[in-house]
C-alpha angles and dihedrals in degrees: 000000000000110000096043098038112130092019133112118225125225126174113210126175103226090188090076132068090235092055093048089051090054091049091051093050089052090051089052089061097040134099093196134025117198120193132176101185122134119257115306099005098100091046091053091054093047091252100109119113096257092050096044095044090058087064095035115023090182096053120124108219119197121191120192117193144152101260104353122276097266130078132026094310095047097104096055123122119239127243127158095245094049090057090051095044098052094051101047097256093117092057093043092053091056129068133245093012093304117126120237127214109224107183095173097053101088094184096143100039097049094033092055089055093048096046090043091054090048089052092049092049089054091048092052090051088052089050092051089055099040109018090234128118125209146186120275122192135185132164142192090252092050091052094049090047088054089055090051095060097109091052094043086059092054105267108141119215111246109176141094128215092287102046153296102288138326095298098045109046149084120278129186111240125192094273107021144341120296128204114216126189132171117250132194109354091220090067120091098260119191091350087066096055106081093205092051104029093109091059093065092101094055127089142176120003094354092056092043094052093049092047090051090054098046100040089051090062097066137041122256094252092062092050102048101072096053096040093051092044088057093053101265126128113223137168137174113242111251130198123241090254092054090051092051091047093052107120092218091052090051094046091050093049092245090121116047129186129181145134114283128169091346098309136090106250132190128197141146120286127229112300105209120083123208126184098210101030107034115196129227137176092250102152129036118199121273121220112291111287097008093126095050098102093047093049093046089054090052088052091055093256098117091143091063093042093057093063092051099053097086091041092052092058092048093049092047092052092047093050091048092054090045091052094050094047095045100041104031115010090174089066087081 
């Protein structure tokens, strides 16, 4: 619903000559080709940079891998946790030298897409200036190395699961968790918070313990005005559902809801904002392969598209039923 929004979906068997022909015809019409095969696979299919650039010298070819395709690790397969583990992130996210498994922190997976898109954008700018395409490469390990920059430069992590010291951490208020962080040092700080002014002389664990006790006595809404007036930034922790329900998020298109495959679905809207070319979540993804006949017709392969039309409807219905049963059995 998020990563494939705005795209059309075509299923092509690259193990057949016909499938490779379709892929090559798509490349002939493309500005950018993105591949995430392991080392040597794209080349064997005629979809490596050298092979594709012979047909399209101006093509931008982006390869996403686990560790890059060169060197002794170049043949490795990519998984989120492998990218984190090989770069030190797994150890840093733990405590006391013990590594921590963080399955929900998709730093490498999403980061590879973002940095890959950034590289592609620069390559397209280069093509606008020179007329020449080029190879772009990113990897899970490269992304995780990027996220380690502060620690590569010598900064040692000094935080626990709740924060990095008494004035930059999470505290449990009476109704929910609150995140507190120190703002401009020229502001009054704790002295400017009437309920906490007598704590200004404390530091470290003593200050943290006292803040925990006092903040827990009142709801978040009662703390925010005095904390912000004293130069702190503070927010109550919201759930994903609360964020999606926020009227401002809905009005800005950051929270999107519509019918999809027989169910009402909600997801986040596009993040970038452009003054001349505004973005919108205009097309949600169809079931895998649903656009194959239409795309084949555009490629001049109408004879092959005709045989797929009835199969497309059957596949779409099957996937819709599967989605309802797997994701929301009570919808029946």
